[in-house]
C-alpha positions in Angstrom: -40.0 86.7 8.0 -40.3 82.9 8.2 -43.7 81.3 7.5 -44.0 80.0 11.0 -44.1 83.5 12.5 -46.4 85.1 10.0 -49.8 86.2 11.1 -52.6 85.0 8.8 -53.8 87.9 6.6 -57.6 88.5 5.9 -58.7 90.6 3.0 -62.2 92.2 2.9 -63.4 89.8 0.2 -62.5 86.9 2.4 -64.5 88.2 5.3 -67.4 89.0 3.0 -67.5 85.5 1.6 -67.4 84.0 5.2 -70.3 86.2 6.4 -72.4 86.1 3.2 -74.1 82.9 4.3 -74.4 83.8 8.0 -77.5 85.1 9.8 -77.3 87.9 12.3 -77.3 85.3 15.0 -74.4 83.5 13.4 -72.3 86.5 12.4 -70.7 87.0 15.9 -69.7 83.3 16.0 -68.1 83.6 12.5 -66.1 86.6 13.6 -65.0 84.8 16.8 -63.9 81.8 14.7 -61.9 84.1 12.4 -59.5 85.2 15.2 -57.7 88.5 14.9 -54.5 86.7 15.6 -53.0 83.3 14.5 -54.0 80.3 16.5 -50.7 80.2 18.5 -50.3 82.4 21.6 -47.4 84.7 22.3 -45.7 82.2 24.6 -45.7 79.6 21.9 -44.1 82.1 19.5 -41.4 83.0 22.1 -40.7 79.3 22.6 -40.3 78.8 18.9 -37.8 81.7 18.7 -35.8 80.2 21.5 -35.8 76.8 19.8 -34.7 78.5 16.6 -31.5 79.6 18.3 -30.9 76.3 20.0 -32.2 73.8 17.4 -30.4 70.9 15.9 -30.5 72.5 12.5 -28.4 75.3 13.9 -26.0 72.7 15.3 -25.7 71.3 11.8 -25.1 74.8 10.3 -22.7 75.9 13.1 -20.6 72.8 13.7 -21.1 69.8 11.5 -21.1 71.6 8.1 -18.0 73.7 8.9 -16.2 70.6 10.1 -16.9 68.8 6.9 -15.9 71.8 4.9 -12.7 72.1 6.9 -11.7 68.6 5.8 -12.4 69.6 2.2 -10.2 72.7 2.7 -7.3 70.5 3.6 -7.5 68.9 0.1 -8.6 71.7 -2.2 -6.3 74.3 -0.6 -3.2 72.1 -0.8 -0.2 73.9 -2.5 0.3 71.1 -5.0 -3.0 72.1 -6.6 -1.6 75.6 -7.1 -4.7 77.3 -5.6 -3.2 78.2 -2.2 -2.2 81.7 -3.2 -5.7 82.4 -4.7 -7.5 81.9 -1.3 -10.0 79.6 -3.0 -11.1 76.9 -0.6 -14.1 74.5 -0.2 -15.5 76.4 2.8 -15.1 79.8 1.0 -16.9 78.5 -2.1 -19.6 77.0 0.1 -20.2 80.2 2.1 -20.2 82.3 -1.0 -22.9 80.3 -2.9 -25.2 79.9 0.1 -28.3 82.1 -0.3 -26.9 83.7 -3.5 -29.2 85.8 -5.6 -28.8 88.5 -8.2 -28.8 91.3 -5.6 -26.5 94.3 -5.6 -24.2 93.0 -2.9 -21.2 90.8 -3.4 -19.9 89.0 -0.3 -16.3 87.9 -0.1 -15.6 85.3 2.6 -12.0 84.6 3.7 -11.2 82.0 6.3 -8.2 81.9 8.6 -6.9 78.8 6.8 -7.0 80.6 3.5 -5.2 83.6 4.8 -2.6 81.4 6.4 -2.0 79.5 3.2 -1.8 82.7 1.2 0.8 84.1 3.6 2.8 80.9 3.5 2.7 81.0 -0.3 4.1 84.5 -0.2 6.9 83.3 2.0 7.9 80.6 -0.4 11.5 81.2 -1.5 12.5 82.2 -5.0 13.0 79.3 -7.3 16.6 78.3 -7.3 18.5 77.4 -10.5 21.9 77.7 -12.2 20.8 81.0 -13.7 19.8 82.3 -10.3 23.1 81.2 -8.9 25.0 83.2 -11.6 23.2 86.4 -10.3 24.3 85.7 -6.7 27.9 84.4 -7.1 30.7 84.9 -9.6 33.6 82.6 -10.4 36.0 85.4 -10.2 35.1 86.1 -6.6 36.0 82.5 -5.7 39.3 82.9 -7.5 40.1 86.1 -5.7 39.5 84.5 -2.3 41.7 81.6 -3.3 44.5 84.1 -4.2 44.2 85.9 -0.9 44.3 82.6 1.0 47.4 81.1 -0.7 49.2 84.5 -1.1 51.1 83.2 -4.1 52.1 79.8 -2.5 51.3 76.4 -3.8 50.0 75.1 -0.5 48.5 76.5 2.7 46.5 75.3 5.7 42.8 74.5 5.4 40.5 77.2 6.9 39.0 74.7 9.4 40.3 71.2 8.9 42.4 69.4 11.6 43.6 65.9 12.1 42.5 63.8 15.1 45.6 65.0 17.0 44.7 68.6 16.5 47.3 69.4 13.8 46.1 71.5 10.9 45.6 69.9 7.5 47.4 71.2 4.4 45.6 71.9 1.1 47.0 72.7 -2.3 46.3 75.5 -4.7 46.2 73.4 -7.8 44.8 69.9 -8.4 48.0 68.9 -10.3 50.2 69.9 -7.4 48.0 67.8 -5.0 48.3 64.8 -7.3 52.1 65.2 -7.6 52.3 65.3 -3.8 50.2 62.1 -3.6 47.2 63.9 -2.0 44.6 63.9 -4.8 41.8 64.7 -2.4 43.5 67.6 -0.7 43.3 70.1 -3.6 41.6 73.2 -2.3 38.0 74.1 -3.0 36.7 77.6 -2.3 33.4 76.9 -0.6 30.5 79.1 0.6 30.1 78.5 4.3 26.4 79.2 4.0 25.3 77.6 0.7 24.1 79.9 -2.1 20.7 78.2 -2.2 20.1 78.8 1.5 20.9 82.5 1.1 18.6 82.6 -1.9 15.8 80.8 0.1 16.1 83.1 3.0 17.0 86.6 1.6 16.1 86.7 -2.1 12.5 87.8 -1.6 13.4 90.4 1.0 12.0 93.7 -0.4 14.7 95.7 1.4 17.6 93.9 -0.4 18.6 94.4 -4.1 20.2 91.9 -6.4 23.7 93.4 -5.9 23.1 93.2 -2.1 22.5 89.4 -2.4 25.8 89.0 -4.3 27.7 91.0 -1.7 26.2 88.9 1.1 26.9 85.6 -0.7 30.4 86.3 -2.0 31.7 88.3 0.9 34.9 87.3 2.7 32.7 86.3 5.7 31.2 83.5 3.6 34.3 82.0 2.0 36.5 79.2 3.2 39.3 77.0 1.7 38.8 73.3 2.4 39.9 70.1 0.8 37.8 68.8 -2.1 37.3 65.6 -0.1 35.8 67.5 2.8 33.7 69.6 0.4 32.3 66.4 -1.3 31.4 64.9 2.0 29.6 68.1 3.0 27.7 68.3 -0.4 25.0 70.9 -0.7 24.4 70.9 3.1 25.7 73.2 5.7 28.1 72.1 8.4 25.3 71.7 11.0 23.4 69.4 8.7 26.7 67.5 8.1 27.3 67.1 11.8 23.7 66.0 12.5 23.9 63.4 9.7 27.1 61.9 11.0 25.8 61.7 14.6 22.6 60.1 13.4 24.3 57.4 11.4 26.8 56.7 14.2 24.0 56.4 16.7 22.0 54.1 14.5 25.1 51.9 13.9 25.8 51.8 17.7 22.3 50.6 18.4 22.9 47.6 16.1 20.5 48.8 13.4 21.2 47.9 9.9 22.4 50.7 7.6 21.4 50.8 3.9 24.0 50.8 1.2 23.6 54.5 0.7 23.9 55.2 4.5 27.1 53.1 4.7 28.6 55.1 1.9 27.6 58.4 3.6 29.0 57.3 6.9 32.3 56.1 5.3 32.8 59.5 3.6 31.9 61.5 6.7 34.2 59.3 8.9 37.3 60.3 6.8 37.1 63.7 8.5 37.6 64.4 12.2 34.9 65.6 14.5 37.1 68.6 15.2 37.0 69.6 11.5 33.3 69.3 11.4 32.9 71.2 14.7 35.2 73.9 13.2 32.9 74.2 10.2 29.9 74.5 12.5 31.6 77.3 14.4 32.5 79.0 11.2 28.9 78.6 10.0 27.6 80.5 13.1 30.1 83.3 12.5 29.1 83.5 8.8 25.4 83.5 9.6 25.8 86.4 12.0 28.1 88.3 9.5 25.5 87.8 6.7 22.7 89.0 8.9 24.7 92.1 9.9 25.5 92.7 6.3 21.9 92.3 5.3 20.8 94.8 7.9 23.4 97.3 6.8 22.3 97.0 3.2 18.7 97.2 4.1 19.1 100.3 6.2 21.1 101.9 3.4 18.4 101.1 0.8 15.6 102.5 3.0 17.5 105.8 3.2 19.1 106.0 -0.3 17.2 103.4 -2.5 13.6 104.0 -1.7 12.4 103.6 -5.2 14.1 100.2 -5.6 12.7 99.0 -2.3 9.2 100.2 -3.3 9.5 98.6 -6.8 10.5 95.2 -5.4 7.8 95.2 -2.7 5.2 96.4 -5.2 6.2 93.6 -7.6 5.7 90.9 -5.0 2.5 92.5 -3.7 1.2 92.7 -7.3 2.0 89.1 -7.9 0.1 87.9 -4.8 -2.8 90.3 -5.6 -3.0 88.7 -9.1 -3.4 85.3 -7.5 -6.1 86.6 -5.2 -7.9 88.3 -8.1 -7.9 84.9 -9.8 -9.5 83.5 -6.7 -12.2 86.2 -6.7 -12.8 85.6 -10.4 -13.3 81.9 -9.8 -15.8 82.6 -7.0 -17.5 85.3 -9.0 -18.1 82.9 -11.9 -19.0 79.8 -9.8 -21.8 81.6 -7.8 -24.2 82.5 -10.6 -23.3 79.4 -12.6 -24.2 77.1 -9.7 -27.3 79.1 -9.0 -28.6 78.8 -12.6 -27.8 75.0 -12.7 -29.6 74.4 -9.4 -32.6 76.6 -10.3 -32.9 74.9 -13.7 -32.9 71.4 -12.1 -35.5 72.4 -9.5 -37.8 74.6 -11.6 -37.0 73.8 -15.2 -34.8 75.5 -17.7 -37.7 77.5 -19.2 -40.5 77.4 -16.5 -38.1 78.6 -13.8 -37.6 81.9 -15.7 -41.0 82.1 -17.3 -39.9 81.3 -20.9 -41.8 79.2 -23.4 -38.9 77.0 -24.6 -35.7 75.5 -23.3 -33.7 77.5 -25.8 -35.2 80.8 -24.6 -34.7 79.8 -21.0 -31.0 79.0 -21.6 -30.5 82.2 -23.4 -32.1 84.2 -20.6 -30.0 82.4 -18.0 -26.8 83.0 -19.9 -27.6 86.6 -20.4 -28.4 87.0 -16.7 -25.1 85.4 -15.7 -23.1 87.7 -18.1 -24.9 90.8 -16.8 -24.1 89.9 -13.2 -20.4 89.3 -14.1 -20.2 92.6 -15.9 -21.8 94.4 -13.0 -19.4 92.9 -10.5 -16.2 93.6 -12.4 -15.7 97.1 -10.9 -16.2 95.9 -7.3 -13.7 93.1 -7.9 -11.1 95.6 -9.2 -11.7 97.8 -6.1 -11.2 94.7 -3.9 -7.9 94.0 -5.7 -6.7 97.5 -5.1 -7.4 97.1 -1.4 -5.6 93.7 -1.4 -2.6 95.2 -3.1 -2.1 97.7 -0.3 -2.5 94.9 2.3 -0.1 92.7 0.5 2.4 95.5 0.1 2.3 96.0 3.9 2.7 92.3 4.5 5.8 92.2 2.2 7.4 95.1 4.1 6.6 93.5 7.5 8.1 90.2 6.3 11.2 92.0 5.1 11.8 93.5 8.5 11.0 90.2 10.3 13.7 88.5 8.2 16.4 90.9 9.5 15.6 90.8 13.3 16.2 88.2 15.9 15.1 87.4 19.5 11.8 88.5 21.0 11.4 91.3 18.4 11.4 88.6 15.7 8.6 86.8 17.4 6.6 90.0 17.8 7.1 90.8 14.1 6.0 87.2 13.1 2.8 87.7 15.2 2.2 91.0 13.5 2.8 89.5 10.1 0.6 86.5 10.6 -2.1 88.5 12.4 -2.1 91.4 9.9 -5.2 90.0 8.0 -7.0 89.6 11.3 -6.1 93.2 12.3 -7.5 94.4 9.0 -10.7 92.4 9.6 -11.0 93.8 13.2 -10.7 97.3 11.8 -13.5 96.6 9.3 -15.7 95.3 12.1 -15.0 98.3 14.3 -15.8 100.7 11.5 -19.3 99.1 11.0 -22.2 101.3 11.8 -24.2 100.8 15.0 -27.2 99.8 12.8 -25.2 96.9 11.4 -23.6 95.7 14.6 -23.9 96.6 18.3 -20.9 97.1 20.5 -21.4 93.6 22.0 -21.7 92.0 18.5 -18.5 93.8 17.4 -16.6 92.5 20.4 -17.9 89.0 19.9 -17.0 89.0 16.2 -13.5 90.4 16.9 -12.8 87.7 19.6 -13.9 85.0 17.3 -11.8 86.4 14.5 -8.6 86.5 16.6 -9.4 83.1 18.2 -9.8 81.4 14.8 -6.6 83.1 13.5 -4.6 82.3 16.7 -5.6 78.6 16.6 -4.8 78.3 12.9 -1.4 79.8 13.3 -0.7 77.8 16.5 -1.4 74.6 14.8 1.1 75.4 12.0 3.6 76.7 14.5 3.7 73.4 16.3 3.5 71.3 13.2 6.7 69.4 14.0 5.3 68.2 17.3 1.8 67.5 16.0 3.0 65.4 13.0 5.1 63.0 15.1 3.8 59.6 15.9 1.5 57.7 13.5 1.8 60.5 10.8 5.6 60.5 10.9 5.9 57.8 8.2 3.2 59.3 6.0 4.1 61.1 2.8 4.6 64.9 3.0 1.4 65.4 0.9 -0.7 63.6 3.5 1.0 65.4 6.4 0.3 68.8 5.0 -3.3 67.9 4.3 -3.7 66.5 7.8 -2.2 69.7 9.2 -4.5 72.0 7.2 -7.5 69.8 8.2 -6.6 69.9 11.9 -6.2 73.7 11.7 -9.6 74.1 10.2 -11.3 71.7 12.6 -9.6 73.3 15.6 -10.5 76.9 14.7 -14.1 75.8 13.9 -14.5 74.1 17.3 -13.0 77.1 19.2 -15.4 79.5 17.4 -18.3 77.2 18.2 -17.4 77.0 21.9 -17.1 80.8 22.0 -20.5 81.1 20.4 -22.0 78.7 23.0 -20.2 80.6 25.9 -21.8 83.8 24.6 -19.3 86.0 26.5 -20.8 89.3 25.4 -24.5 88.1 25.6 -24.9 88.6 21.9 -27.3 85.6 21.6 -29.6 87.3 24.1 -29.3 90.5 22.2 -30.0 88.8 18.9 -32.9 86.8 20.4 -34.5 90.0 21.8 -34.1 91.7 18.4 -35.7 88.6 16.8 -38.6 88.8 19.2 -39.1 92.5 18.5 -39.0 91.8 14.8 -41.5 88.9 15.0 -44.0 90.8 17.2 -43.7 94.0 15.3 -44.6 92.1 12.1 -47.5 90.3 13.9 -48.9 93.6 15.2 -48.7 95.0 11.7 -50.6 92.0 10.4 -53.2 92.3 13.2 -53.8 95.9 12.3 -54.4 94.9 8.7 -56.8 92.2 9.8 -58.6 94.5 12.2 -59.2 97.0 9.4 -60.6 94.3 7.2 -62.9 93.0 10.0 -64.0 96.5 11.0 -65.0 97.4 7.4 -66.8 94.2 6.7 -68.5 93.8 10.1 -69.9 97.4 9.9 -71.2 96.8 6.4 -72.8 93.4 7.4 -74.5 94.9 10.5 -75.8 97.8 8.6 -77.1 95.5 5.9 -78.8 93.2 8.5 -80.3 96.2 10.2 -81.9 97.6 7.0 -83.2 94.1 6.1 -84.7 93.6 9.6 -86.3 97.1 9.5 -87.9 96.3 6.2 -89.3 93.0 7.5 -90.6 94.7 10.6 -92.4 97.3 8.5 -93.9 94.6 6.3 -95.2 92.6 9.3 -96.6 95.7 11.0 -98.5 96.7 7.9 -100.0 93.2 7.5 -101.2 93.3 11.2 -102.7 96.8 10.8 -104.5 95.8 7.6 -105.6 92.5 9.1 -103.8 90.6 6.4 -101.8 87.4 6.3 -98.5 88.0 8.1 -97.0 84.7 7.1 -94.9 86.2 4.2 -93.2 88.5 6.7 -92.6 85.7 9.1 -91.1 83.6 6.4 -88.8 86.4 5.4 -87.7 86.9 9.0 -87.0 83.2 9.3 -84.9 83.3 6.1 -83.1 86.3 7.5 -82.1 84.4 10.6 -81.4 81.2 8.7 -84.2 79.3 10.5 -85.7 76.3 8.6 -89.5 76.4 9.3 -90.9 72.9 9.1 -94.5 74.0 8.9 -95.5 76.8 6.5 -99.2 75.9 5.5 -102.5 74.9 7.2 -102.3 71.4 5.7 -98.8 70.9 7.1 -100.0 72.0 10.6 -103.1 69.7 10.5 -100.9 66.8 9.4 -98.6 67.5 12.3 -101.5 67.3 14.8 -102.7 64.1 13.4 -99.4 62.4 13.6 -98.1 63.7 17.0 -99.2 62.7 20.5 -98.2 66.0 21.9 -97.5 69.4 20.5 -94.5 71.1 22.0 -94.2 74.9 21.5 
């Protein structure tokens, strides 16, 4: 309970001290001054509670701080820093360390941006190299295709090349034959319609496909063509669509009168040696090969699901374990940072030794180090359990991604939504499984709406990144663009959640405010009861004491009157009892008063 709502507590000794110097006439005034409740009425308390929910400090916590941290997220979570797969971000670190103590609970905070970046990192293609190429394509397969194409002849038509008049172009089986014919650049190259690297990038991580499947997809008849080495050199590592786009872009630039660089001139010269019909034939062949590869991949995947379950499970498990390892690293970083920053901050504020009640700095450091290590040891098991849960979630994500890679059309969009929203679905399930004591139905609905809203906004920003990054950012380096995109995503999701909070669709703010009012006044009533008990006990004792004292004075005075003795001692005692300061106590003082006063007022 915050200090501003606390009812002042009074102990018996406090009341005793306050009443010890009071006369019976003053006691009631003292009790009135010591109110049974704090000097702010119920309406003031209610107003304070309302202001607590609408204050500027809340605005800072709800909007300004998250916005600033979202900007930091864009930097610290960038993939070039190699932390994207761990889920570590500025906002996550900040939220984790806020209010940290050495309690039993460990709180893991995951933002939509972190989840998105982890998923994108999982989607990163397998690193491509010469060694990887050897596992996907064999030289003998290329030779076998060449043999089938030429059928023992020294020359044959190119698979797709034509002259400007539409006649087909001849290519030669051997380089030496081509040179003898005076056509050095028409020796036949066996080429992959869809480049090996592109197949690697798209299919290699698919958990439903084995290594032998990748080779069958890459080196199948559907993906081989025979073209002149000149055409192949002009195409390079690109596919035919890229080749066509490049030629059209350079021609358009030249037609507008724009100056081409030396490299662009060379590229256009090489591309112009080949007819548009040849390139268009390559584009058509590319479309056919892409469909054939997809069909082959589906066929292999279905077979593996039925007949190679262990291999599928092993590959998916390996990928899930790899991502889980990165996330475990992220948890470890957070786990270490929280107590460490707590100790540093506490030591600066309260002293290395005084803050922990030790006599020297060395003992204070030793105590703090021991406390950090004990905390880390205690949290190892919860972290391992968290990793086990994340492995299952990552395994499911890998399988969803595998299916998504093999479908097209509307179903592919649906699978993408499921894949990207999987973490949000898990989060929603956790919220729904919370007990009623933890969250009401309205609070659950509000939390789920905010969760999905933040996730949807984050994914929407990344989905439309090409549109968003046009304009002033177009000329910026990729590093800057990616940071800008991540920052925009974090800021957008923060603002959406803030607006939803202000809209209070499910009236959760009213519910929380009512709960807060109940808590405050329940606490105040409890304090009033404690105060009342203290007042009751001490006031009864005080009244009893005063009554006994008054009775004794009364008896003393009555005895003096009956015995015709001096009653002044009794009168003086009564005056002392009532804290009355008698100015005249002797005959001489009375006579002196008469001599010096014009009138005597009684």
